[in-house]
C-alpha positions as CSV (number, residue, x, y, z in Angstrom):
1,M,-45.9,291.4,223.3
2,P,-49.2,289.5,223.0
3,L,-52.6,290.7,223.6
4,D,-53.8,290.6,227.2
5,V,-56.8,288.8,228.2
6,E,-59.2,291.7,227.8
7,D,-58.0,292.9,224.3
8,G,-58.1,289.1,223.3
9,V,-61.7,288.8,224.3
10,K,-62.5,291.9,222.0
11,V,-60.8,290.6,219.2
12,L,-62.7,287.1,219.4
13,Q,-66.0,289.1,219.8
14,L,-65.1,291.1,216.8
15,V,-64.3,288.2,214.7
16,T,-67.4,286.4,215.7
17,S,-70.0,289.4,215.7
18,R,-69.0,291.7,213.2
19,Y,-68.7,289.3,210.1
20,D,-71.8,290.5,208.4
21,Q,-70.9,294.1,208.3
22,R,-69.2,294.8,205.3
23,E,-66.7,297.6,206.9
24,W,-65.3,295.1,209.0
25,R,-64.9,292.0,206.7
26,K,-61.5,292.9,205.4
27,K,-60.2,293.7,208.8
28,I,-61.5,290.3,210.2
29,E,-59.8,288.8,207.3
30,K,-56.6,290.5,208.1
31,T,-57.0,289.4,211.7
32,L,-57.2,285.8,210.7
33,S,-54.1,285.8,208.7
34,L,-52.1,286.9,211.9
35,P,-50.0,284.3,213.9
36,P,-52.0,282.9,216.9
37,S,-49.0,283.7,219.1
38,G,-50.5,287.2,219.3
39,F,-52.7,286.0,222.1
40,E,-51.5,285.9,225.6
41,D,-54.1,283.4,227.1
42,E,-53.8,279.9,225.8
43,T,-57.7,279.4,225.6
44,Q,-58.2,282.5,223.7
45,R,-55.3,281.0,221.2
46,K,-57.1,277.7,220.9
47,I,-60.4,279.4,219.9
48,F,-58.5,281.7,217.4
49,V,-56.8,278.8,216.0
50,Y,-60.1,276.9,215.6
51,L,-61.7,280.0,213.8
52,K,-58.6,280.5,211.6
53,V,-58.7,276.8,210.3
54,H,-62.5,276.3,210.1
55,L,-62.9,279.8,208.3
56,Q,-60.4,279.1,205.9
57,A,-61.8,278.7,202.4
58,Y,-61.0,275.7,200.5
59,K,-58.3,276.2,197.9
60,S,-55.2,274.4,196.7
61,R,-53.1,274.9,199.8
62,R,-49.9,274.7,197.3
63,A,-51.0,277.1,194.6
64,D,-52.9,279.7,196.4
65,P,-52.4,281.9,199.4
66,P,-55.0,281.3,202.3
67,S,-58.0,283.2,202.4
68,W,-61.1,283.1,204.5
69,I,-64.9,282.9,204.3
70,V,-66.2,285.9,206.1
71,G,-69.7,286.4,206.1
72,G,-72.7,284.6,205.1
73,Y,-74.3,281.2,206.4
74,A,-70.9,279.3,206.5
75,T,-69.3,281.7,209.0
76,K,-72.2,281.8,211.1
77,E,-72.1,277.9,211.1
78,V,-68.5,277.7,212.3
79,I,-69.1,280.2,215.0
80,D,-72.1,278.6,216.2
81,R,-70.5,275.2,216.1
82,A,-67.7,276.6,218.4
83,R,-70.2,278.4,220.5
84,F,-72.6,275.6,221.3
85,R,-69.9,272.6,221.2
86,P,-66.8,273.8,223.1
87,A,-65.3,270.3,222.8
88,D,-64.9,270.6,219.0
89,I,-62.3,273.4,219.6
90,D,-60.7,271.4,222.7
91,P,-62.0,268.9,224.9
92,T,-61.2,270.7,227.9
93,L,-63.0,274.0,227.2
94,T,-66.3,274.7,228.8
95,D,-69.6,276.7,227.9
96,A,-68.5,279.6,230.0
97,E,-65.2,280.0,228.1
98,V,-66.8,280.2,224.7
99,A,-69.8,282.4,225.9
100,L,-68.1,285.3,224.6
101,L,-68.4,284.3,220.9
102,G,-70.7,286.3,219.0
103,V,-71.2,288.9,221.4
104,D,-70.5,292.4,220.1
105,P,-67.5,294.0,221.9
106,G,-69.2,297.5,222.0
107,A,-68.6,301.0,220.6
108,E,-65.3,301.4,221.8
109,V,-63.9,298.8,219.3
110,D,-63.7,300.9,216.2
111,Q,-60.9,301.5,213.5
112,A,-58.6,303.4,215.9
113,W,-58.8,300.5,218.5
114,W,-58.1,297.9,215.8
115,D,-55.1,299.8,214.3
116,E,-53.7,299.9,217.9
117,T,-54.5,296.0,218.5
118,L,-52.5,295.3,215.3
119,V,-49.5,297.3,216.7
120,K,-49.8,295.4,220.1
121,W,-50.0,291.9,218.4
122,F,-46.3,292.4,217.0
123,E,-44.8,294.6,219.6
124,T,-42.0,293.6,221.9
125,P,-40.9,295.6,224.6
126,E,-37.8,297.9,224.1
127,E,-35.8,296.1,227.0
128,E,-36.0,292.6,225.6
129,R,-35.1,294.0,222.0
130,E,-32.1,295.5,223.3
131,E,-30.7,292.6,225.1
132,S,-31.2,290.1,222.2
133,E,-29.4,292.7,219.9
134,V,-26.4,292.8,222.3
135,L,-26.6,289.0,222.8
136,D,-26.7,288.3,219.1
137,E,-23.8,290.7,218.4
138,E,-21.6,289.1,221.0
139,Q,-22.7,285.6,219.6
140,A,-21.7,286.4,216.1
141,D,-18.0,287.5,216.8
142,P,-17.0,287.4,220.2
143,E,-13.2,287.8,219.5
144,H,-13.6,290.7,217.1
145,A,-16.5,292.6,218.7
146,G,-14.2,295.7,219.2
147,S,-11.9,295.1,216.4
148,K,-12.1,297.0,213.2
149,T,-9.6,295.2,211.1
150,N,-10.7,293.6,208.1
151,P,-9.8,290.1,207.9
152,S,-9.3,289.8,204.2
153,E,-6.6,292.4,204.3
154,P,-2.9,291.2,204.7
155,A,-1.4,292.4,208.1
156,S,1.5,294.4,207.7
């Protein structure tokens, strides 16, 4: 279940406002390594992908795993470009939609909140998981779903 709009705003604010704080750099890098499907809102997803791509450090894409430039002038430049030129992200974005970038999300965003957000990013509702497991089992072997015989043993 992707992050709702409120949590998505806080994640984007965290990434774009606390990059200079040492204790948040590794958490921001971890967040940037997550898939964009964790955002429910399409606009937030576009902003996240923009940040993810533009904050990626230049490395050999074949040999090295991705890493990010978090902290310093280059990070500030990418965030300012997104804030002041939203058309760079997507031509349909407005200034109001990117106004949240660079604003601190507040004291409620701490280590515990971040841990909960990571869980939400990948969490799927229990009902959906049960239904998909049952369907997968039925599709895998519909004729022998209840049978316990081994097809490699000869029939007696």
